[in-house]
C-alpha beads as a LAMMPS data file, in Angstrom:
LAMMPS data file: protein, C-alpha beads

290 atoms
289 bonds

1 atom types
1 bond types

-500.0 500.0 xlo xhi
-500.0 500.0 ylo yhi
-500.0 500.0 zlo zhi

Masses

1 110.0

Atoms # bond

1 1 1 282.315 327.048 -478.932
2 1 1 280.164 329.867 -477.614
3 1 1 279.571 330.024 -473.872
4 1 1 276.039 329.214 -472.708
5 1 1 273.904 332.217 -471.790
6 1 1 271.483 332.020 -468.867
7 1 1 268.132 333.399 -469.965
8 1 1 266.200 332.797 -466.759
9 1 1 264.016 330.084 -465.324
10 1 1 261.163 329.117 -467.665
11 1 1 257.807 330.329 -466.397
12 1 1 254.801 328.064 -466.181
13 1 1 251.222 328.627 -467.178
14 1 1 248.825 328.686 -464.237
15 1 1 245.100 328.042 -464.371
16 1 1 242.877 330.441 -462.453
17 1 1 239.187 331.274 -462.430
18 1 1 238.000 334.856 -462.898
19 1 1 234.277 335.503 -462.545
20 1 1 233.655 331.864 -463.361
21 1 1 235.852 331.836 -466.473
22 1 1 238.783 329.411 -466.437
23 1 1 241.905 330.980 -467.913
24 1 1 245.566 330.089 -468.226
25 1 1 247.981 332.893 -467.410
26 1 1 251.739 333.155 -467.222
27 1 1 253.329 332.690 -463.819
28 1 1 254.342 336.059 -462.384
29 1 1 251.438 337.982 -463.890
30 1 1 249.295 340.122 -461.637
31 1 1 245.572 339.634 -461.204
32 1 1 245.099 342.931 -463.047
33 1 1 247.062 341.563 -466.020
34 1 1 244.887 338.451 -466.004
35 1 1 241.705 340.547 -465.858
36 1 1 242.860 342.603 -468.817
37 1 1 243.594 339.393 -470.694
38 1 1 239.874 338.637 -470.340
39 1 1 239.066 342.275 -471.214
40 1 1 237.512 342.878 -467.811
41 1 1 237.459 346.619 -467.176
42 1 1 239.142 346.906 -463.778
43 1 1 239.330 350.491 -462.473
44 1 1 242.695 351.766 -461.278
45 1 1 243.994 355.238 -460.460
46 1 1 247.501 354.655 -459.109
47 1 1 248.638 351.932 -461.499
48 1 1 250.732 352.544 -464.599
49 1 1 252.610 349.891 -466.538
50 1 1 255.840 351.902 -466.438
51 1 1 255.758 352.463 -462.656
52 1 1 256.096 350.199 -459.618
53 1 1 252.688 349.352 -458.077
54 1 1 252.174 351.099 -454.735
55 1 1 248.645 349.862 -453.894
56 1 1 247.326 353.196 -452.641
57 1 1 244.162 353.978 -454.612
58 1 1 242.411 350.690 -453.710
59 1 1 239.857 350.933 -456.510
60 1 1 241.319 347.882 -458.262
61 1 1 240.586 345.514 -455.359
62 1 1 239.090 342.115 -456.123
63 1 1 237.809 339.241 -454.020
64 1 1 239.868 336.068 -453.847
65 1 1 238.184 333.040 -452.315
66 1 1 239.929 332.087 -449.083
67 1 1 241.384 335.570 -448.543
68 1 1 240.208 337.447 -445.451
69 1 1 240.410 340.843 -447.140
70 1 1 240.015 342.233 -450.634
71 1 1 243.327 342.253 -452.487
72 1 1 244.813 344.897 -454.837
73 1 1 244.800 343.352 -458.287
74 1 1 247.597 345.636 -459.525
75 1 1 250.232 343.979 -457.335
76 1 1 248.891 340.601 -456.220
77 1 1 250.415 337.838 -458.337
78 1 1 248.227 335.034 -459.635
79 1 1 248.492 331.630 -458.000
80 1 1 247.439 328.264 -459.356
81 1 1 243.811 327.478 -458.563
82 1 1 242.872 331.025 -457.571
83 1 1 239.167 331.834 -457.728
84 1 1 238.787 335.556 -458.297
85 1 1 235.646 337.689 -458.280
86 1 1 235.870 341.160 -459.791
87 1 1 232.230 342.231 -459.523
88 1 1 230.889 340.788 -456.276
89 1 1 228.792 342.966 -453.979
90 1 1 231.735 343.213 -451.596
91 1 1 233.986 344.494 -454.400
92 1 1 231.371 346.917 -455.713
93 1 1 230.740 348.322 -452.233
94 1 1 234.455 348.884 -451.620
95 1 1 235.034 350.565 -454.982
96 1 1 231.973 352.767 -454.550
97 1 1 233.116 353.929 -451.110
98 1 1 236.676 354.686 -452.262
99 1 1 235.424 356.720 -455.218
100 1 1 232.982 358.600 -452.986
101 1 1 235.681 359.429 -450.431
102 1 1 237.977 360.707 -453.174
103 1 1 235.328 362.694 -455.011
104 1 1 234.038 364.311 -451.800
105 1 1 237.454 365.683 -450.843
106 1 1 239.251 366.208 -454.170
107 1 1 238.325 368.088 -457.346
108 1 1 238.150 365.251 -459.883
109 1 1 236.566 367.278 -462.684
110 1 1 239.617 366.900 -464.952
111 1 1 239.982 363.146 -464.501
112 1 1 239.795 360.939 -467.574
113 1 1 236.274 360.118 -468.836
114 1 1 236.591 356.515 -467.663
115 1 1 236.753 357.735 -464.035
116 1 1 233.337 359.361 -464.403
117 1 1 232.182 356.111 -465.996
118 1 1 233.366 354.118 -462.977
119 1 1 231.528 356.466 -460.608
120 1 1 228.341 355.971 -462.600
121 1 1 228.842 352.204 -462.772
122 1 1 229.236 351.836 -459.012
123 1 1 226.685 354.486 -458.068
124 1 1 229.268 356.665 -456.315
125 1 1 227.801 359.953 -455.061
126 1 1 230.328 362.645 -454.249
127 1 1 227.745 364.591 -452.202
128 1 1 226.839 361.682 -449.921
129 1 1 228.989 362.987 -447.041
130 1 1 227.319 366.392 -447.120
131 1 1 228.571 369.951 -447.721
132 1 1 230.644 369.893 -444.535
133 1 1 232.973 367.134 -445.758
134 1 1 236.651 368.013 -445.409
135 1 1 238.456 368.803 -448.656
136 1 1 242.036 369.422 -449.762
137 1 1 241.104 372.683 -451.480
138 1 1 244.000 375.138 -451.670
139 1 1 245.384 377.828 -454.003
140 1 1 247.090 376.771 -457.218
141 1 1 250.884 376.930 -456.968
142 1 1 252.329 378.923 -459.880
143 1 1 256.035 379.419 -459.188
144 1 1 257.673 378.743 -462.549
145 1 1 256.991 379.168 -466.260
146 1 1 256.768 375.470 -467.127
147 1 1 254.091 373.805 -465.016
148 1 1 251.622 374.496 -462.228
149 1 1 250.586 372.433 -459.205
150 1 1 246.957 372.328 -458.152
151 1 1 246.932 370.029 -455.146
152 1 1 243.196 370.473 -454.652
153 1 1 243.042 367.860 -457.432
154 1 1 245.635 365.510 -455.900
155 1 1 244.443 362.023 -454.912
156 1 1 247.862 360.947 -453.565
157 1 1 248.270 358.223 -456.152
158 1 1 252.072 358.440 -455.724
159 1 1 252.646 358.351 -459.495
160 1 1 254.530 361.648 -459.499
161 1 1 256.698 360.472 -456.595
162 1 1 257.513 357.213 -458.380
163 1 1 258.341 359.008 -461.655
164 1 1 260.580 361.481 -459.822
165 1 1 262.296 358.589 -458.050
166 1 1 263.780 355.262 -459.090
167 1 1 261.194 354.441 -461.759
168 1 1 262.259 357.252 -464.081
169 1 1 264.171 360.381 -463.160
170 1 1 266.047 359.460 -459.944
171 1 1 265.864 363.086 -458.823
172 1 1 263.841 362.525 -455.631
173 1 1 262.715 366.151 -455.565
174 1 1 259.300 365.295 -454.143
175 1 1 257.806 362.855 -451.682
176 1 1 254.783 362.358 -449.457
177 1 1 254.821 364.344 -446.210
178 1 1 252.374 364.180 -443.332
179 1 1 250.023 361.407 -442.294
180 1 1 246.360 360.569 -442.688
181 1 1 244.185 363.285 -444.203
182 1 1 247.082 365.737 -443.824
183 1 1 249.350 363.704 -446.125
184 1 1 250.457 365.719 -449.159
185 1 1 253.086 365.934 -451.885
186 1 1 256.031 368.040 -450.789
187 1 1 259.539 369.009 -451.813
188 1 1 262.420 368.170 -449.499
189 1 1 262.082 370.257 -446.320
190 1 1 259.088 371.976 -448.013
191 1 1 261.368 374.385 -449.884
192 1 1 259.857 376.259 -452.864
193 1 1 259.996 374.189 -456.044
194 1 1 262.540 376.457 -457.814
195 1 1 264.893 375.924 -454.853
196 1 1 264.401 372.155 -454.752
197 1 1 266.190 369.361 -456.605
198 1 1 263.558 369.485 -459.376
199 1 1 265.089 369.414 -462.870
200 1 1 261.774 370.251 -464.575
201 1 1 261.681 367.084 -466.654
202 1 1 257.891 367.126 -466.319
203 1 1 257.657 363.365 -465.919
204 1 1 255.383 363.961 -462.939
205 1 1 252.967 365.762 -465.272
206 1 1 253.081 362.879 -467.716
207 1 1 251.771 360.397 -465.130
208 1 1 249.319 362.575 -463.170
209 1 1 245.771 361.210 -463.661
210 1 1 243.767 364.131 -462.263
211 1 1 245.229 367.377 -463.627
212 1 1 246.881 368.258 -460.322
213 1 1 250.092 368.749 -462.306
214 1 1 249.681 370.586 -465.585
215 1 1 251.612 372.420 -468.288
216 1 1 251.443 376.141 -467.574
217 1 1 250.438 376.632 -471.198
218 1 1 247.412 374.377 -470.658
219 1 1 246.584 376.024 -467.333
220 1 1 246.682 379.506 -468.834
221 1 1 244.492 378.451 -471.757
222 1 1 241.978 376.817 -469.414
223 1 1 241.875 379.991 -467.337
224 1 1 241.245 382.006 -470.498
225 1 1 238.603 379.540 -471.703
226 1 1 240.480 378.729 -474.914
227 1 1 241.603 375.153 -474.165
228 1 1 239.675 372.825 -476.492
229 1 1 240.890 369.257 -476.965
230 1 1 238.358 368.721 -479.757
231 1 1 240.282 371.250 -481.842
232 1 1 243.637 369.650 -481.113
233 1 1 245.534 367.081 -483.122
234 1 1 248.632 365.088 -482.214
235 1 1 251.717 364.829 -484.415
236 1 1 254.496 362.339 -483.702
237 1 1 258.074 363.435 -484.221
238 1 1 261.575 362.796 -482.869
239 1 1 263.145 365.184 -480.381
240 1 1 265.819 367.309 -482.143
241 1 1 267.928 368.118 -479.087
242 1 1 270.185 365.046 -478.866
243 1 1 270.809 361.653 -480.428
244 1 1 268.801 359.486 -478.023
245 1 1 265.807 359.441 -480.341
246 1 1 262.923 360.181 -477.972
247 1 1 259.537 360.189 -479.674
248 1 1 257.467 363.292 -478.988
249 1 1 253.719 363.692 -479.329
250 1 1 253.045 367.324 -480.186
251 1 1 249.570 368.451 -479.139
252 1 1 248.651 371.252 -481.533
253 1 1 245.753 373.688 -481.332
254 1 1 245.248 376.599 -483.723
255 1 1 248.604 375.868 -485.362
256 1 1 250.490 376.194 -482.062
257 1 1 252.027 373.500 -479.870
258 1 1 250.239 373.565 -476.519
259 1 1 251.937 370.617 -474.800
260 1 1 254.222 367.647 -475.447
261 1 1 253.864 364.032 -474.327
262 1 1 255.554 360.744 -475.188
263 1 1 253.934 357.307 -475.682
264 1 1 254.123 354.935 -472.726
265 1 1 254.859 351.969 -474.979
266 1 1 257.857 353.539 -476.723
267 1 1 261.013 351.479 -476.193
268 1 1 263.232 354.539 -475.696
269 1 1 261.168 356.832 -473.480
270 1 1 258.502 354.678 -471.788
271 1 1 256.611 357.969 -471.678
272 1 1 259.402 359.900 -469.934
273 1 1 261.280 362.929 -471.294
274 1 1 263.811 365.530 -470.176
275 1 1 263.186 369.244 -469.751
276 1 1 264.189 369.989 -473.353
277 1 1 261.988 367.331 -474.890
278 1 1 258.922 368.190 -472.828
279 1 1 259.160 371.969 -472.589
280 1 1 261.621 373.078 -475.261
281 1 1 259.065 373.581 -478.009
282 1 1 258.737 377.352 -477.822
283 1 1 261.401 377.953 -480.480
284 1 1 259.134 376.291 -483.047
285 1 1 256.585 379.053 -482.568
286 1 1 258.912 382.025 -482.830
287 1 1 257.558 384.001 -485.743
288 1 1 260.081 385.560 -488.088
289 1 1 263.030 383.580 -486.725
290 1 1 266.113 383.333 -488.939

Bonds

1 1 1 2
2 1 2 3
3 1 3 4
4 1 4 5
5 1 5 6
6 1 6 7
7 1 7 8
8 1 8 9
9 1 9 10
10 1 10 11
11 1 11 12
12 1 12 13
13 1 13 14
14 1 14 15
15 1 15 16
16 1 16 17
17 1 17 18
18 1 18 19
19 1 19 20
20 1 20 21
21 1 21 22
22 1 22 23
23 1 23 24
24 1 24 25
25 1 25 26
26 1 26 27
27 1 27 28
28 1 28 29
29 1 29 30
30 1 30 31
31 1 31 32
32 1 32 33
33 1 33 34
34 1 34 35
35 1 35 36
36 1 36 37
37 1 37 38
38 1 38 39
39 1 39 40
40 1 40 41
41 1 41 42
42 1 42 43
43 1 43 44
44 1 44 45
45 1 45 46
46 1 46 47
47 1 47 48
48 1 48 49
49 1 49 50
50 1 50 51
51 1 51 52
52 1 52 53
53 1 53 54
54 1 54 55
55 1 55 56
56 1 56 57
57 1 57 58
58 1 58 59
59 1 59 60
60 1 60 61
61 1 61 62
62 1 62 63
63 1 63 64
64 1 64 65
65 1 65 66
66 1 66 67
67 1 67 68
68 1 68 69
69 1 69 70
70 1 70 71
71 1 71 72
72 1 72 73
73 1 73 74
74 1 74 75
75 1 75 76
76 1 76 77
77 1 77 78
78 1 78 79
79 1 79 80
80 1 80 81
81 1 81 82
82 1 82 83
83 1 83 84
84 1 84 85
85 1 85 86
86 1 86 87
87 1 87 88
88 1 88 89
89 1 89 90
90 1 90 91
91 1 91 92
92 1 92 93
93 1 93 94
94 1 94 95
95 1 95 96
96 1 96 97
97 1 97 98
98 1 98 99
99 1 99 100
100 1 100 101
101 1 101 102
102 1 102 103
103 1 103 104
104 1 104 105
105 1 105 106
106 1 106 107
107 1 107 108
108 1 108 109
109 1 109 110
110 1 110 111
111 1 111 112
112 1 112 113
113 1 113 114
114 1 114 115
115 1 115 116
116 1 116 117
117 1 117 118
118 1 118 119
119 1 119 120
120 1 120 121
121 1 121 122
122 1 122 123
123 1 123 124
124 1 124 125
125 1 125 126
126 1 126 127
127 1 127 128
128 1 128 129
129 1 129 130
130 1 130 131
131 1 131 132
132 1 132 133
133 1 133 134
134 1 134 135
135 1 135 136
136 1 136 137
137 1 137 138
138 1 138 139
139 1 139 140
140 1 140 141
141 1 141 142
142 1 142 143
143 1 143 144
144 1 144 145
145 1 145 146
146 1 146 147
147 1 147 148
148 1 148 149
149 1 149 150
150 1 150 151
151 1 151 152
152 1 152 153
153 1 153 154
154 1 154 155
155 1 155 156
156 1 156 157
157 1 157 158
158 1 158 159
159 1 159 160
160 1 160 161
161 1 161 162
162 1 162 163
163 1 163 164
164 1 164 165
165 1 165 166
166 1 166 167
167 1 167 168
168 1 168 169
169 1 169 170
170 1 170 171
171 1 171 172
172 1 172 173
173 1 173 174
174 1 174 175
175 1 175 176
176 1 176 177
177 1 177 178
178 1 178 179
179 1 179 180
180 1 180 181
181 1 181 182
182 1 182 183
183 1 183 184
184 1 184 185
185 1 185 186
186 1 186 187
187 1 187 188
188 1 188 189
189 1 189 190
190 1 190 191
191 1 191 192
192 1 192 193
193 1 193 194
194 1 194 195
195 1 195 196
196 1 196 197
197 1 197 198
198 1 198 199
199 1 199 200
200 1 200 201
201 1 201 202
202 1 202 203
203 1 203 204
204 1 204 205
205 1 205 206
206 1 206 207
207 1 207 208
208 1 208 209
209 1 209 210
210 1 210 211
211 1 211 212
212 1 212 213
213 1 213 214
214 1 214 215
215 1 215 216
216 1 216 217
217 1 217 218
218 1 218 219
219 1 219 220
220 1 220 221
221 1 221 222
222 1 222 223
223 1 223 224
224 1 224 225
225 1 225 226
226 1 226 227
227 1 227 228
228 1 228 229
229 1 229 230
230 1 230 231
231 1 231 232
232 1 232 233
233 1 233 234
234 1 234 235
235 1 235 236
236 1 236 237
237 1 237 238
238 1 238 239
239 1 239 240
240 1 240 241
241 1 241 242
242 1 242 243
243 1 243 244
244 1 244 245
245 1 245 246
246 1 246 247
247 1 247 248
248 1 248 249
249 1 249 250
250 1 250 251
251 1 251 252
252 1 252 253
253 1 253 254
254 1 254 255
255 1 255 256
256 1 256 257
257 1 257 258
258 1 258 259
259 1 259 260
260 1 260 261
261 1 261 262
262 1 262 263
263 1 263 264
264 1 264 265
265 1 265 266
266 1 266 267
267 1 267 268
268 1 268 269
269 1 269 270
270 1 270 271
271 1 271 272
272 1 272 273
273 1 273 274
274 1 274 275
275 1 275 276
276 1 276 277
277 1 277 278
278 1 278 279
279 1 279 280
280 1 280 281
281 1 281 282
282 1 282 283
283 1 283 284
284 1 284 285
285 1 285 286
286 1 286 287
287 1 287 288
288 1 288 289
289 1 289 290
């Protein structure tokens, strides 16, 4: 007779109210998960389903009746009987202020279109703090042939740190140094990137939401004015370098591969690749190769 296998404690369904709508959700789900179940567009900059929530961007906050402060929906678990408000004046004011603080100090011009949509929805004005507002503007760091770092676009979402750490690569080449407005992404002991523990997997690029981390090929094309996503198409393939079977998304423009990504929902990669899978595409474009 086969031995019994423990499959975990069964989870219950909990009833909560979101913006006046009663809904049953699985125990252990976050408020953000519940909002998405109702198709409520909840803004978030630091959250990614493949990474551990770190609650730093604060644009996903919601109001929970009985709670003294607004709570981050990306990490707060639902509780039976919760009454949640995602669009109260208190929530809208908080989200507007966070977006204004970010946009006044960071170059967010390469953020996804939905970020600009959120700023319009909440009436966020990047110029509200005046031309003298402090910024994180600094020169672009180009110290290798694979990717560049433009920290004038960094919102300190921690995604790159999480991907470099236990959530993906376990390299721990980067972390957050400094405090307050002086906080920034840094290598260990601030050594140059080529001298750090970085293995150039590029998983930090794959999760960056603002363009602070970017393929050098994309950066060079943007500088030359030739980058055009409307002329690009994406082809799925399997990485040829080993037998793991990582799925690659080849971004092609003018019959040349310009960058490589991997789908977040793929069971093998969860969006993460190694240096060969992400950057080893140049051999494809060698003309006249044997």
